[in-house]
N, C-alpha and C positions, 0 to 999 in steps of 0.2 A: 441516411441510414441511422436507425436508432439501435444503439448497443446496450444490451442489458448486462447486468453483472454476470449472469450465467454465460452469455456469449464471450465476454472477456476472459472469464476463468477457463472456459472450454478451449478457446483459442490459445490461451497461454499454455495450457496443459499439452495441447497438440504440438505447439512449437517446441516446448521442452522435450517432448518425446522425439520429434524430428531431429533436434540438435544432438540428442544422445545417440540416435541411430545414424546421424550423419546425412540425413536426407531432407533437411528442412527446405521447403520451397523458397523461403526468404533468404536462406544462405546461398542457394544456388543462383539466385537472381542478383545478389549483392555484387557490386564491382569488387575486383580483387586488388584494390589499392592498399598500400601499406598504411598503417595508422600514422596520423600526423605526429611529428616529433613533439615532445613536451615543450612548453613555452620556455624560451631562454630567460633565466632569472635576470631581473633588472638589478643594476647596482643599487645598493642601499643609498638612500638620500643622506644618510648620516655619515657615510664614508668620506673621509677627508683625503684629498689628493696628497701624495707625497711631495712635500716642498723642501725636503732635505732636513738636516738636523735643526733643532730649536736653537735660537740665539742663546748665548751664555747669559744667565740671569745677572751675574755680577757686572758684565759688560753693559747690559741694558740699563741697570741701575746707575752705573757710572755715566752713561751717555745722557740719561734724563737729568741727572744732577748737573752735568756740564751745560745742558741746554738752558739752564736758568741764567748763567753768567759767563761762561767760558767759551768764546767763539773759537779760539785756537784749538782747544780740546775737541770741540764739535767737529771741526774740519778734519783734524787728525783721525778721529775715530771713524768718520764717514769714509775717508780714503781707504781705511783698512776693512771696513764692513759697511757697505752702502745700505744693507737691509735694516740697519739701526734707525733710519730716518723716520719710520712709523712705529717703531717698537714702543711698547707701553710697559710701565712699571706700576704695580699695585702696592701703594704705601700701606695698605691694610684697610680692611673694611670696604673694599670696592672703590678706594680712592685711586683710580687709574690716572696716569699722567704720561704724556709723551714729552720729548724734549721741546717740541713746539708749544705744548701747553705750559711748560715752565717758562719759556721765553715770553709767552703771551702775558702771563700774570705778573711777570717782572718788568714788562714794558721794554724788553730787549729786542728792538727792531732789527739790528744787524744779524743776530742769531736767527730770528724768525725768517728774515729774507734768505739767509743761507739755506735753512732747512726747506723752505718753499722751493727754492731753486733746485734742490735735490729730490723733489717729489713728495715732500710732506703734504698731508691733507689738511687744507685750511678748514677751520671750523668757525663758528660764530664768535668765539672768544678771541681768536687770533684776528678775525676781521674787525672786531671792536678795537683792539689794541692798535692795529695798523691803520685805523681810520677809514676802513672800507664801508662807508656809510650806506651805499646802495645795497650791499650784501646784508648788513644788519637790518635795514629797512625791509628787505624782502623776507627775512626771517620773521620780523614782527608782523608784517602784513599777512603772512601765512598763519601765524599763531601768536597772538599778542602776549600769551603767557611766557614767551621766550624771554621777556624782560626780567623775569624772576629766576632764570636758569643760573645754576652754579657750576663752575668748572672744577678743576682739580683743587683739592683742599677746601672745597666749599666756597671758593672765591666767586662772588657774583659777577655777572656780565658787566655791570657798570664799573666795577673796580678794574676790569681789564682795560676799559676805555680810559679810565683815569691814569692807569699805569703808562699807557701810550700817549698821554697828554692830548687826548682828543676831546677838547672842551665842548665843541659843538655836538659831538656824539653823546657825551655825558649828559648834556642838556636834553637831547632828544630822548634818551633812555629815562631820565627823571620825569620828563613830561609823559612818557608812556607808563609810568608807575614804578620805576626803580627807586629803591631806597638808598640814599647816600650815607 
């Protein structure tokens, strides 16, 4: 069937007249189902679930500082507030650090082990300090530029291995291009 503009306009005018008069053949044949409900709004992907109140900033700073050298203070604070284990402090300019990051660049294995036992997330810097050669190798195999990464305070990956007295790992990183 070929419809011309005239047929469409004429049909539209007839339908409009029928609707106004309440006798449109299209309306009388239409099922009498209710209109579908409007779609349910989806939650915004930017909405953050409620996780309770934020940790006290002074407490986070104190915990990160303790993570560098004070195992007793780390244990004490974790006992009172376990959520501190992965808390981060921004020293300024995006220089973010966790207690584990502090322990890692200080070569403080006992504190690192305590934090890891409480659920701290190991990263390549901690792995280098702890002598986790296979983890560091896996990072380097995935992306050789990892050898040039810098952790908190701009401390390079190789310095973390040095802090942990991981001589074989230091040598591996230097061979991969790290500057000592």
